[in-house]
TORBAZA-68170 format. One record per atom (N, C-alpha, C, O): x, y, z. Coordinates in steps of 0.05 Angstrom, whole numbers, plus 5000, padded with zeros to 4 digits. Layout:
BEGIN
XYZ ...
//
This chain:
BEGIN
854660095516 854159765530 855859765559 857559935565 855259585570 856059425594 858959415600 859959405578 860859425619 863159385622 863759045620 863158885638 865159005595 865658715590 866758605620 868758745626 866358455635 867358255650 869958245650 871058115632 871358345665 874558245663 875157975665 874157795679 877257975643 877857665631 877057555606 878257405590 873957675605 873357645573 873157865551 871657875532 875058055560 875458275542 878458295543 879858185561 879458455521 882958405513 883758625539 882058785548 886258625548 887258925561 888159065548 887959305555 889558995524 890859205508 890859145480 891858955468 889059405468 887959395439 890159535421 891359685436 890659535405 892359685386 891259635359 890859425348 890859915349 889159985320 890460165300 891260395304 890660045280 892760125266 891160265240 889360125232 891560495227 889760635203 890060955215 891861035229 887261125201 888361395195 885861475192 884161305187 885161725195 883061865184 880161855203 880461855227 877461855192 875861695197 874661475212 873461455233 875661335194 876261035198 877260915227 876360755244 879161035225 881261045260 879661135276 879561065300 878461285267 876461505291 874661325304 874861265327 872561225287 870661055298 871460745305 869960615319 874260595292 874660405311 876360545333 876860355347 877660775346 878060835374 875160805391 874360655408 874061015378 870860965394 870960725405 871360695429 870260465381 870560265398 871360075410 870159875419 874560145413 876660055432 874960185452 874160025469 874360425456 874360505487 870860335497 870660275521 869260285484 867360115491 868159825506 866759715523 870559735498 871659535503 872859495523 873359265530 873659785541 872859785571 876459595571 876659395586 879359685550 880359585564 883359705573 883959915562 885359595591 887559725606 888859945588 889760145598 888959905560 891460095548 890260085527 889559855524 889560245507 889860365473 890960455459 890060685459 892760445442 894560575424 893460575402 892060385395 893860805385 893060885361 896260855331 897761035323 896160645325 899060725309 897360845278 895260765268 898661005272 897161245259 898061255227 900261145230 897861295202 899061365187 900161645182 898961835191 902361665169 903261975158 904061975133 906362025126 901661915115 902861955091 900362285081 900262335057 899362395094 897162565088 898962805080 900762875096 898562965050 899863045043 896563385030 896563485008 895363415044 893563515031 892563715065 893263665088 890463965053 889264115073 891964275093 894364305087 890264365123 891664325138 894764225142 896864335147 894164015138 896463765151 898263755135 900563695143 897863815106 899663885078 901164145085 903664145083 899864315091 901264555094 903464565119 905664655113 903164505146 904964455164 907064275151 909364345154 906463995135 908563835127 910764105111 912764215119 909564115093 911364315074 912664445084 915064455081 911164635104 913464875119 915064845145 916565015153 914764645155 915664625177 917164295175 919164235189 915664085155 918463835141 917863685167 919863565175 915363655183 914363465206 912563275191 911563265168 912363105212 910362955202 907663115200 906863315213 906162935177 903263125183 901763055205 901762825213 900363255218 899663195247 895863155241 894263135260 895163135217 891263025213 890762845226 889062865243 892162625220 890962425230 891362335256 889562215268 894462405272 894762395301 892962555309 891662475328 892262815300 889763095323 887462845321 886462755341 886562735294 883562565299 883862345319 881862295333 885862215322 886161945342 886162115368 884662035386 887662385373 887162395399 884762475412 883962415435 883462645388 880762665397 878962465395 876562515398 879562275392 876962095393 878361855426 877061695439 881161945429 881561795455 880662045481 880461975504 880262295473 880262445497 877762345512 875862225502 878262435544 876962355567 873162425564 872562665560 871562275567 869062335562 868462565588 866262665585 869362635604 868062905626 868363155615 870663205610 867163295611 866963585606 869963745586 870063865564 871863665607 874963825598 875463695578 876363845560 875363485571 875763255559 874963275527 876163255505 872463325536 870163375510 870263675510 868463765496 871563855520 872464155510 874864065496 874664115472 876763965501 879363925490 879063805465 880263885445 877563625465 877063465432 874963615413 875063565389 872963805423 872264045405 874464175397 874864265374 876064165416 878164445407 880464345394 882064505385 880764105393 882763935373 882263955344 883764035326 879263865343 878263905317 877264195305 876564215281 877164375320 876664685311 878264725293 880664665292 876164865266 878264845241 877765255240 875665325249 879465465230 878665625229 877465705209 877265525192 876265985201 874566025179 876266275170 878566325177 874666425154 876366575137 877566545114 877666335102 878766775104 880766705088 883866835087 884866905066 885066865112 887166985129 889066695120 888366505106 891966755135 893966505130 892766295156 894266105162 891266315164 889966105185 887965925183 887465725197 886766055158 884065935146 884365635143 886665535140 882365515144 882665175145 884865055159 885164805156 886165145169 887564995193 886364915218 884965075230 886964565234 886364605250 887464625278 889764545281 886164715299 887064725321 888664655337 889764785355 888964375330 890364115349 892364165328 894264275339 892864145299 894664105286 897164375289 899564375285 895564555295 897564785297 898664705330 900964745338 896964605343 898464555370 900864295376 902764275392 900064115357 902263915356 904064015343 906163885348 904464195327 906264315307 908164475335 910464405340 906864645348 908164805360 909564695382 911864755386 907864445405 909164345415 910964175404 912064065423 912064075378 914163855358 916064125374 917064095396 916264335362 918564545361 918764665387 921164745388 918064695401 918164705438 920164455449 922564485455 918664235450 918963975456 920663835437 921363615445 921663925411 924663715398 923663525388 925263395374 920963415390 919763085385 917963095381 916663245394 916762925356 913162895355 912262785382 910562905395 913462575389 912362325401 912662565426 910962515443 913662705430 913662885455 910263065459 908563075476 910763195435 908263355430 905263185429 903363305438 904862925419 903062755419 902362755451 900462875461 905062555471 904662425494 903662755515 902262725536 904663055506 903363195522 900763375512 899963545528 899563355489 897063285475 894563115498 892363185507 896562845500 894662655515 893862735543 891662705553 896862895558 895862875579 893563155578 891763145595 893663365561 890863515566 889463475570 888463565591 887763245545 886063135545 885262935556 882962875550 886762755576 886262585595 885762355574 883562245576 886862285559 887062155533 886361825555 887261775577 884561675539 884161435538 886461235535 886561015547 888761315514 891061145503 892761335491 892861575493 893561225483 897261305472 897061375437 895561215426 897961535423 898461625399 900761575391 902561705400 901361335371 903661345352 903961415319 902461275305 904861535311 905461485287 906961225280 908561125296 906461125253 906660835241 910360895243 911960755255 910661045232 914561125227 914561495235 913061685235 916961455238 918461735243 918761855236 919962045246 917761835202 918962075186 916062115160 914661925153 915762365149 913462435135 913962125110 916062025103 911462045102 911161875079 909961975054 908162145057 910561885025 908861925005 907961724994 909461534996 905561684980 904161494969 904161544939 903461744928 905461254926 905661344896 903861104892 904160894903 901761164873 899861034861 899960894835 898961054819 900660654821 899760584788 895760614787 893960494799 895860784768 893460744759 893160784726 894460894708 890560614728 889360594703 886860794687 885360974697 887060724669 883760914655 884561174657 882561314660 886861314656 887361584658 887761674620 887061884609 889261414608 889061464578 886261334561 884661184572 886261444533 885361304519 885560914526 883660784534 887760814522 888160564530 888060494549 890060584559 886760334568 885960304596 887560104607 887260014630 890159994583 892359854591 894559944609 895759874629 894660164589 896960424599 896060444631 893660444637 897860454648 898560564679 900760784669 902560804653 898861004695 901061214700 901261254730 899561174746 903661394739 904061374763 902861684780 903561914775 900761594800 900661844812 901461834843 901361654860 902162104844 902962154875 902162314893 903262524887 901362334905 900262424944 898462204939 897762034923 897862364972 895262194985 892462374972 890862214961 891962544971 890262714953 890262654927 888362634912 892562644921 892162574885 890962264883 889662184863 891462104904 891061854894 887961794913 887161564914 887061934922 884461964931 882762074920 880362054926 883762204901 881062384880 881762294856 880862414837 883662074851 883061974819 881661924810 880161774822 880662034774 878861864761 879261644755 877161534747 881461494755 882961254736 882261074765 880861134784 883960834759 882960604780 886060474789 887860384774 886160494819 888360554832 888860204824 886760084822 891760024818 892459834810 893859694834 893459494847 895759904835 897159894868 898760104879 899060304865 899760094900 900960404909 903860234923 904459994925 905360474931 907860454944 907660684961 905860844961 910460674978 910960834993 914360974984 916260844976 914261154986 916061424984 917361505009 916361705019 919161415021 921261245019 920160955010 917760925015 921160775000 920560444999 921260395030 922460535046 920160135034 920460045061 921660145076 924060085077 920460375099 921860615117 922060435143 920460245145 923760465162 922860385189 920060475207 919060695211 919360245216 917660275231 918560405260 920560365273 916360585267 917260645297 917460455315 915660285315 919760425333 919660265358 917460215375 916459995382 916860395379 914660395401 911960315389 910160215403 911660355358 909660275343 909859965344 907759845350 911859805339 912359545343 912159355370 911259135377 913459565381 912559425415 908959465418 908059265429 907059625413 904859635412 903159375399 901459225408 904359415379 903959155368 904158835376 902358655375 906558815384 907058555395 906058595423 905658365432 905558775442 903858675468 901058675468 899958575488 899458785448 897058785445 895558455443 896258245431 893558505458 891358265459 889358275434 888058075427 889258535421 887358495407 888258715387 888858935397 888458685359 890358865336 888758935305 888758795284 887659165310 885559145290 886359305265 888059485269 885559265241 886559385211 884159505201 882159365194 884159785199 882459845183 879459935205 879559905229 877060045190 876860105160 878760365153 880960425162 877460465137 877860765121 879360815101 879960575095 880860995078 881361025065 883360795054 885760795060 881960565033 884860305033 887360375026 889460295037 886960515007 890060614994 892060765006 894460725003 890660965022 892661175033 891861205062 892661405074 890261015077 890160955113 890360645116 891060635140 890360485110 890660255113 892860105090 895160085099 892660055074 894959935057 897160095075 897959975095 898160335071 900660365077 901760275103 904160305106 900660195117 901759975135 902759825131 905059825142 902159635116 902359425104 905959515082 907559345075 905959645080 907759655064 910359795080 911659965069 910759725099 912759825123 913259465133 911659335147 915359385124 915859085124 915359005152 913558835157 917459165178 916359105201 914159195216 914759165240 912159275213 909759245217 908958925203 909458745219 908158865187 907358625177 908358365194 907258155200 911558485199 912358225210 912258265244 913658115257 911058415257 910158445280 907658425281 906758375303 906458455266 903058345254 903458105264 902658065287 904857865249 904657675241 906257485267 906257245271 907457695279 908957555300 907857595333 908457475354 905757825327 904057785355 902057505366 900557365353 902257505378 900257275400 897857445393 896057295386 897157715391 894157825393 891857675372 892357565351 889657705383 888157665360 887857845339 887858075348 887457835316 888358095286 885857975276 885057745274 884358345269 881558265260 882658515233 884358685240 881858515208 881458695192 878858825196 877458675210 878058945192 875559095200 874159315167 874559555163 872959125153 872759105128 871359575120 871359735138 870759625102 870059845097 866759765087 866059575072 865159945099 862159975091 861359875062 859459725056 863760045041 862260075016 864460175013 866060255030 864560174974 867060294964 867260534967 865360664977 869360654960 868960974960 869761184933 871161064917 869461364929 869061564895 872061624905 872861684927 873461584876 875661544871 877661314873 877861134857 879061334893 880661024901 879960754894 881160574883 877860784904 876260454912 873860474896 872260304902 873060644875 870860614859 869560334857 871560184853 867660204858 867059964848 868959734863 869659524853 869259794880 871659584898 868559384915 866759504927 868659164913 867958984917 868858924956 870959014966 867458824968 868758694992 870058544983 871458495002 870958354960 872558154951 875158304944 877158264957 874958464924 877958604919 879258764938 881658794939 877258884958 879059044983 880758765002 882758765017 879658644997 880558385014 883358304994 885458275005 883258274964 885158144944 887758474943 890158454941 886558644944 888458834959 890858794974 893158774965 889758775006 890758715026 893758475018 896158475025 892258325002 894358004995 895958104973 898158024968 894958244962 897258334945 899158524940 900858554922 898558684966 900758894976 902458764999 904558855006 901158535008 903058445032 902358125027 900458005036 903658045017 903657665004 904257545034 904157305030 904657585057 906357455078 904657495098 904857345118 902657695098 900957805124 898857575134 897357475117 898757455163 897457305163 895057455183 895757655195 891757345188 890057525202 888357375206 888257185190 886557375226 885057195248 882257195231 881556965224 881257335227 878957485228 879357785208 880957965209 876857725189 876157935165 873358025179 871957815179 872158205188 869658245202 868458515177 869558725170 866058405171 864858455149 861758535159 860558345169 859958815157 858158825164 856758625148 857858495130 853358575158 851958375149 850358455120 849758285103 849658745116 848558785101 849658815075 848658925055 852058705077 854458835049 854158575028 854058635004 854058335035 853458115023 851557965023 851157765037 849958095002 846557945017 846657665000 844457555001 848757524984 847957194971 850057124986 851657264999 849656814982 851356674992 854356674970 856756664974 852856674951 854956724933 857356884930 859556824921 856557064939 858157294943 859957244968 862357284965 859157154991 860357015015 862656845010 865056855017 861156694996 863856484983 866356604971 868656534971 865056784964 868156844948 870257144960 872457234953 868257224978 870057315000 870957145024 871857245045 870756875019 871256705043 873956615020 876256635026 873556565008 876056524982 878856754985 881056734994 877656904974 879257194980 880957165011 883157275009 880657105028 880757085056 883256915058 885256995069 882956675048 884456505053 887556475057 888756355075 888756645029 892156755040 892656795061 894556685073 890157055076 890957085100 890456895120 890456975143 889956685116 889356495138 886456645160 886056585184 884956805145 882756915161 880156775149 879656695126 878656785177 875656735180 873856885178 873456975201 872157005160 870157215159 867757235179 866757045191 867257455181 865457385211 863357665197 864557875190 861057645194 858657775201 858057925218 857957795239 857358175222 855658285249 854258565236 854858665214 853058635246 851058925247 852859125257 853059175280 854159245236 855959455244 855359745238 856359935249 853959755222 852959975206 850960205235 849360125253 851960515229 851060645246 847760745232 847460765208 845960785249 843260805243 843261205234 844661345250 842661275224 841861585213 840061735227 839561975224 838961555243 836761785258 834061795242 831861865253 834261725220 832361775209 829961475192 828061485176 831561175209 829961005196 832760915178 833060675181 834260995165 836560875151 838960885162 839361015182 841160715150 843460685161 845360815148 844860805124 847960985156 849561075151 851460995142 851660755136 853161165138 855860975112 858660995131 860960985122 857761025165 860360975178 859760665207 857760605221 861960585206 861060505238 859660585264 859960795276 858360395269 856860465295 858860325312 859660085310 859860555332 862260435356 861860235371 863360055374 858960265383 857760065397 857659785395 858259615411 856559775360 856359545348 858659425338 858759185334 860759615333 863459495329 864459275356 864959035357 864359505377 865759405396 864159065412 865158895427 862159095403 859858825409 861358545388 861058315395 862858615364 862458505345 865358395361 865658165371 867658625361 869858565375 870158375392 871258175384 869358405415 869258255438 867758055434 868057895453 865757975415 864857635405 866857485400 867257265411 868657635378 870457455366 872557435388 873657225383 873357495404 875557545420 875257345448 877057235459 872357335456 871357115471 870656825462 870556625476 870356845431 869756535418 867356575419 866056365423 865356875416 862756725417 861056625396 858956505402 
//
């Protein structure tokens, strides 16, 4: 897309989330051509390479942070090489099997420099990053969910702990909490939200990448107190496991259930997700406690075969964000 006219685009964008959803949002933020992009990233991953590093070294799980760095890497040959290297995983069956290079690099730099944030900033320098990556909290967190449907009696709720266990549970997630509860947010994350012109939350794994931000009280306070335009980017569909069978309306209800005081300006929804006027009215009603307007736009990436993938198209998402920012 063409570079938007200065003054008609946000100069500072802060994106909250994790995983593949945040990756796509950061690509969209780059299309908006702001002066500054900041990723505020979840730190509750306990699976795969990140989980192994977290358990062995006691540091913040690096996987979601690594993906954000890859998304923001410079788009020249060197930047693309670094992005590919950060995402590369070792094969085989040995001790390194399954580890992402970027996870090991961040772990090593944290050990050498004595700080996860200094490690992130150092990798950002190597990659010619378009922005900065910050953990939402400066300590690793755990997620615990209340899950129904794991017993013969569907009314019985069972606790399920851990990001991977929550994401893959065969039951229905009713609520999640963080361990430790009410953790302090990183000061620089709060500053990035407060200084932003545009703040995005989502898309992503709803209970493990999106809602955890809202369980950090000072993050909600920072979002509510920011003069930025605040946008929730809704998922394109429910996910197997944690949000199986969820409607768009239920995704929004989960936000208000976990963060009753949260105030958002807009909820951005793919216009192919809600075909009937009745469903759209239900979604608009669900967004009222947030004080949010529902905005529909074409957001889904084409799959190259005439169909549509299950990912947000960065250029389409950027166009929608810019249109909302301009008030089109």
